[in-house]
DRENMI-729304 format. One record per residue (C-alpha): residue in one letter; x, y, z. Coordinates in steps of 0.5 Angstrom, whole numbers, padded with zeros to 4 digits, always signed. Example, Ala and Ser with C-alpha at 12.3 -4.5 7.8 and 13.67 -1.06 7.14 Angstrom:
A+0025-0009+0016 S+0027-0002+0014 
***
This chain:
X+0004-0029-0032 X+0001-0030-0039 X+0001-0027-0046 X-0005-0032-0047 X-0010-0031-0053 X-0016-0028-0050 X-0022-0032-0048 X-0027-0031-0043 X-0029-0039-0041 X-0030-0041-0034 X-0030-0033-0032 X-0035-0032-0026 X-0036-0025-0026 X-0041-0024-0019 X-0041-0016-0020 X-0045-0012-0014 X-0045-0004-0014 X-0046-0002-0006 X-0042+0004-0007 X-0047+0006-0013 X-0052+0006-0007 X-0050+0012-0004 X-0052+0019-0006 X-0049+0022-0013 X-0044+0026-0009 X-0039+0021-0008 X-0039+0018-0015 X-0041+0019-0023 X-0042+0014-0029 X-0036+0013-0033 X-0035+0009-0039 X-0028+0006-0041 X-0025+0009-0047 X-0023+0003-0052 X-0016+0003-0054 X-0012+0001-0061 X-0009-0005-0060 X-0010-0009-0053 X-0005-0014-0051 X-0004-0017-0044 X+0002-0016-0041 X+0002-0020-0034 X-0004-0024-0031 X-0005-0025-0023 X-0007-0033-0024 X-0007-0034-0017 X-0011-0028-0015 X-0016-0029-0020 X-0017-0036-0017 X-0019-0033-0011 X-0024-0028-0014 X-0027-0033-0017 X-0024-0032-0024 X-0021-0038-0026 X-0021-0036-0033 X-0016-0035-0039 X-0015-0027-0038 X-0021-0024-0043 X-0016-0019-0045 X-0021-0014-0048 X-0024-0013-0041 X-0018-0011-0037 X-0017-0006-0043 X-0023-0002-0042 X-0026-0005-0049 X-0031-0009-0047 X-0035-0010-0040 X-0035-0016-0036 X-0042-0018-0034 X-0046-0014-0029 X-0041-0008-0029 X-0044-0001-0028 X-0037+0003-0028 X-0037+0009-0024 X-0031+0015-0022 X-0031+0016-0015 X-0031+0023-0012 X-0027+0025-0007 X-0023+0031-0004 X-0015+0031+0000 X-0010+0035+0003 X-0004+0034-0002 X+0002+0036+0001 X-0002+0040+0006 X-0007+0044+0002 X-0014+0042+0001 X-0016+0040-0006 X-0022+0037-0009 X-0020+0031-0013 X-0024+0025-0016 X-0022+0019-0020 X-0019+0022-0026 X-0017+0016-0030 X-0019+0011-0025 X-0026+0007-0027 X-0029+0002-0022 X-0033-0004-0025 X-0036-0006-0019 X-0035-0010-0013 X-0033-0018-0015 X-0036-0023-0010 X-0031-0028-0008 X-0032-0036-0006 X-0030-0034+0000 X-0035-0028+0002 X-0031-0022+0001 X-0032-0016-0003 X-0027-0013-0007 X-0027-0007-0012 X-0025-0008-0019 X-0022-0002-0021 X-0019+0000-0029 X-0013+0005-0028 X-0011+0009-0034 X-0018+0007-0037 X-0019+0014-0040 X-0022+0021-0038 X-0028+0022-0033 X-0031+0028-0030 X-0025+0029-0025 X-0020+0029-0030 X-0019+0036-0030 X-0015+0036-0036 X-0011+0030-0036 X-0012+0025-0041 X-0014+0019-0037 X-0008+0015-0038 X-0003+0011-0035 X+0004+0009-0038 X+0006+0002-0038 X+0012+0002-0033 X+0008+0006-0027 X+0003+0001-0028 X+0008-0005-0028 X+0012-0002-0022 X+0005-0002-0018 X+0004-0008-0020 X+0011-0011-0017 X+0010-0006-0010 X+0003-0008-0009 X+0005-0015-0010 X+0011-0015-0006 X+0008-0012+0000 X+0002-0018+0000 X+0009-0022+0000 X+0011-0019+0006 X+0004-0019+0010 X+0003-0012+0009 X-0005-0010+0008 X-0005-0008+0001 X-0009-0007-0005 X-0007-0012-0010 X-0006-0012-0018 X-0010-0017-0022 X-0007-0015-0030 X-0004-0010-0034 X-0005-0009-0041 X-0002-0005-0046 X-0006-0001-0050 X-0002+0000-0057 X-0002+0007-0056 X+0003+0013-0053 X+0002+0017-0047 X+0005+0024-0047 X+0009+0026-0041 X+0016+0029-0040 X+0017+0024-0046 X+0012+0019-0050 X+0011+0013-0047 X+0007+0007-0049 X+0001+0006-0045 X-0003+0001-0041 X-0009-0001-0036 X-0008-0003-0029 X-0013-0007-0026 X-0013-0006-0019 X-0017-0009-0013 X-0018-0006-0007 X-0022-0008-0001 X-0025-0001-0003 X-0023+0005-0005 X-0027+0009+0001 X-0022+0015+0003 X-0020+0019+0008 X-0021+0024+0002 X-0028+0021+0001 X-0031+0023+0008 X-0027+0031+0007 X-0031+0031+0000 X-0038+0030+0004 X-0036+0036+0009 X-0033+0040+0004 X-0040+0040+0001 X-0043+0041+0008 X-0048+0035+0006 X-0049+0031+0013 X-0054+0027+0011 X-0049+0024+0005 X-0043+0024+0010 X-0048+0020+0015 X-0049+0016+0009 X-0042+0015+0008 X-0041+0013+0015 X-0046+0008+0016 X-0044+0005+0009 X-0036+0004+0011 X-0038+0001+0018 X-0043-0004+0014 X-0037-0005+0010 X-0031-0006+0014 X-0033-0005+0021 X-0040-0009+0022 X-0039-0011+0029 X-0039-0003+0031 X-0047-0002+0028 X-0050-0004+0035 X-0046+0001+0039 X-0049+0007+0041 X-0045+0012+0037 X-0042+0008+0032 X-0039+0013+0029 X-0034+0015+0035 X-0031+0008+0035 X-0031+0008+0027 X-0026+0013+0028 X-0022+0010+0033 X-0022+0003+0029 X-0019+0007+0023 X-0014+0010+0028 X-0012+0004+0030 X-0011+0000+0023 X-0007+0006+0021 X-0003+0006+0027 X-0001-0002+0025 X+0000-0001+0018 X+0005+0005+0018 X+0008+0001+0024 X+0009-0005+0018 X+0011+0000+0013 X+0017+0003+0019 X+0019-0004+0020 X+0021-0006+0013 X+0023+0001+0011 X+0018+0002+0006 X+0017+0009+0004 X+0010+0011+0001 X+0012+0018-0002 X+0006+0021-0002 X+0002+0020+0004 X-0004+0026+0002 X-0011+0025+0005 X-0014+0022-0001 X-0008+0016-0001 X-0010+0014+0007 X-0015+0008+0005 X-0020+0007+0011 X-0020+0000+0010 X-0013+0000+0012 X-0009-0002+0006 X-0004+0001+0002 X-0006+0005-0003 X-0004+0009-0009 X+0004+0006-0011 X+0006+0012-0014 X+0013+0015-0012 X+0014+0010-0007 X+0021+0005-0005 X+0024+0001+0000 X+0030+0005+0004 X+0037+0001+0003 X+0042+0005+0007 X+0038+0007+0014 X+0036+0014+0015 X+0031+0017+0017 X+0030+0023+0013 X+0030+0019+0007 X+0026+0021+0001 X+0025+0018-0006 X+0019+0022-0009 X+0022+0028-0014 X+0016+0033-0011 X+0018+0032-0004 X+0023+0038-0004 X+0022+0039+0004 X+0022+0032+0006 X+0015+0032+0008 X+0014+0025+0007 X+0020+0022+0009 X+0021+0016+0013 X+0022+0018+0019 X+0016+0023+0018 X+0011+0018+0016 X+0008+0016+0023 X+0006+0024+0025 X+0004+0025+0018 X-0001+0019+0019 X-0004+0022+0025 X-0004+0029+0022 X-0009+0026+0016 X-0014+0022+0021 X-0014+0029+0024 X-0017+0031+0017 X-0022+0025+0018 X-0024+0027+0025 X-0026+0034+0023 X-0030+0031+0017 X-0033+0027+0022 X-0035+0032+0028 X-0042+0033+0026 X-0043+0026+0027 X-0039+0025+0034 X-0043+0029+0038 X-0049+0034+0037 X-0045+0039+0041 X-0039+0041+0037 X-0034+0042+0043 X-0036+0035+0046 X-0035+0032+0038 X-0028+0036+0038 X-0026+0033+0045 X-0029+0026+0042 X-0024+0026+0036 X-0018+0029+0040 X-0018+0024+0044 X-0018+0019+0038 X-0013+0022+0035 X-0008+0023+0041 X-0009+0015+0041 X-0005+0014+0035 X+0002+0015+0038 X+0000+0010+0044 X-0002+0005+0038 X+0003+0006+0034 X+0009+0005+0039 X+0005-0001+0041 X+0005-0004+0034 X+0012-0002+0033 X+0015-0004+0039 X+0013-0011+0038 X+0015-0012+0031 X+0022-0009+0033 X+0022-0013+0038 X+0021-0019+0033 X+0026-0017+0029 X+0031-0018+0035 X+0028-0024+0037 X+0025-0022+0043 X+0019-0025+0046 X+0017-0022+0052 X+0017-0014+0054 X+0022-0011+0058 X+0023-0003+0060 X+0030-0002+0056 X+0027-0005+0049 X+0026+0001+0046 X+0033+0004+0048 X+0037-0003+0045 X+0032-0002+0039 X+0034+0006+0038 X+0042+0004+0040 X+0042-0001+0034 X+0038+0004+0029 X+0043+0010+0031 X+0049+0006+0030 X+0046+0004+0023 X+0044+0011+0021 X+0051+0013+0023 X+0054+0007+0019 X+0049+0008+0014 X+0048+0000+0014 X+0043-0003+0010 X+0036-0003+0013 X+0034-0010+0011 X+0041-0013+0010 X+0043-0012+0017 X+0037-0014+0020 X+0037-0021+0016 X+0044-0022+0018 X+0042-0021+0025 X+0037-0027+0025 X+0043-0031+0023 X+0048-0033+0029 X+0054-0034+0024 X+0054-0028+0020 X+0051-0023+0026 X+0058-0024+0030 X+0062-0021+0024 X+0057-0016+0023 X+0057-0013+0030 X+0064-0014+0031 X+0065-0007+0032 X+0059-0006+0037 X+0061-0011+0042 X+0058-0007+0048 X+0050-0007+0044 X+0052-0015+0042 X+0053-0016+0049 X+0047-0012+0052 X+0043-0016+0046 X+0045-0022+0048 X+0044-0021+0056 X+0037-0019+0053 X+0036-0026+0049 X+0039-0029+0055 X+0034-0027+0060 X+0028-0029+0056 X+0025-0037+0057 X+0025-0038+0049 X+0032-0042+0046 X+0036-0038+0042 X+0034-0043+0036 X+0027-0040+0038 X+0029-0033+0037 X+0033-0034+0031 X+0027-0037+0028 X+0023-0031+0030 X+0028-0026+0027 X+0028-0031+0020 X+0020-0030+0021 X+0020-0023+0022 X+0026-0020+0017 X+0026-0021+0010 X+0032-0024+0006 X+0029-0019+0000 X+0025-0013-0001 X+0024-0010-0008 X+0030-0007-0009 X+0030-0001-0013 X+0035-0003-0018 X+0032-0009-0019 X+0025-0006-0020 X+0028-0002-0025 X+0032-0007-0029 X+0025-0011-0029 X+0021-0005-0031 X+0027-0004-0036 X+0026-0010-0039 X+0019-0011-0040 X+0018-0004-0043 X+0023-0003-0047 X+0026-0010-0050 X+0018-0014-0048 X+0022-0018-0044 X+0018-0021-0037 X+0023-0026-0035 X+0026-0021-0031 X+0020-0019-0028 X+0017-0026-0027 X+0024-0028-0023 X+0023-0022-0019 X+0016-0023-0017 X+0017-0031-0015 X+0023-0028-0010 X+0018-0023-0008 X+0012-0027-0007 X+0015-0031-0001 X+0021-0026+0002 X+0023-0030+0008 X+0024-0036+0005 X+0032-0038+0007 X+0032-0040+0000 X+0034-0033-0002 X+0040-0032+0004 X+0045-0034-0002 X+0041-0030-0007 X+0043-0024-0011 X+0037-0021-0010 X+0039-0020-0003 X+0044-0015-0005 X+0044-0008-0004 X+0046-0003-0009 X+0053-0002-0011 X+0056+0003-0007 X+0056+0010-0010 X+0050+0008-0014 X+0048+0014-0014 X+0041+0017-0011 X+0035+0013-0013 X+0029+0018-0014 X+0022+0016-0017 X+0016+0020-0020 X+0009+0021-0020 X+0006+0016-0025 X+0000+0021-0027 
***
């Protein structure tokens, strides 16, 4: 965190622009629109050092008022299925400055979100409000702390200008960092334009950037689809095992890299219920917690459709290849989810009855509306597990018998559980407290303390912390809104 004065001393921008070498179908030049009175709200010093940007934050750069050395800003074009309906999209308020080459050789997209209108704004103002940008900062950094692949947040700058939504809100620009911003919707865009050469160029570029080992294979595009399916199965399994609900799993919000992207109406579940929905616009529960694996597979089927011309020259065989890869999602997800749920219960090896044991616990949690995070963390500590399961003696006996059949000791099982069940998540009411303090009162201390906790959520220091506490009974239904 910092409110330091602007200085570019020590800045080591090393920007490249490999995405810009793709056909112009996929991007257009776009300049950030300068803002009135930029003021640094938060800066991620530790991550900046990893990027090779060991510096005092250059506020004008992160506001879009100046460009860093070597920048060639663009807005990316893509399409997407939004709530199941296809539409053409693109970066309507985000501008990619370039790709930073970090000291460790990794390539990172540096993107300004809320930087002004682009060719894809479709009547929007291209701006963002301070609250949603701070919210993305908190949630994305919390996801990183949980060990879940995610875009990262580098800085939030207040613009000194208002944005008009349902209310008039203070404006802000978020600097978002990602392995790339290539989406399922990017491939859909190429397919919708019936430009097979552009589609092939995009697929080849994606392989070089994210899956280089596939480049030498006879038909790398089949394996590309399979690799993306595998990464998404693993990602969604991780979401499910911490109670994370993305809220708007449109195909333009699914990154090919396998990172969580676009933190709009997302939140973490409190009381366990697969039907939980937080988004104010998801009236039918399409993106409810329990639907996320199915929706991920549906989205991947749209990717397979876009890739059909590359999967095989014969359309029927291409469909067979694509179908086979998409159908593999279920087994891949099941393996990832079961493995992580076993760890949450201290189980090292596999037994045939494990799924039934897990489902029985989840059903009890659903019926009793037990808090998802709190319950698993309590099970991780033997002194509290007995109290928690006092009314579930049969299940407790089955679990203890299962633990007793493995080679590892109970102490080793407890250590595994503590490492697999976070003590703290970004509780919705805690996030709102931090946002209210920062946005309404200019007090960043609440957010700073929350981020410190969320940076290491498995630490036993937090087991007796107030940050562990679920919301008060009767606190009401939490609802999130798109930040557009």
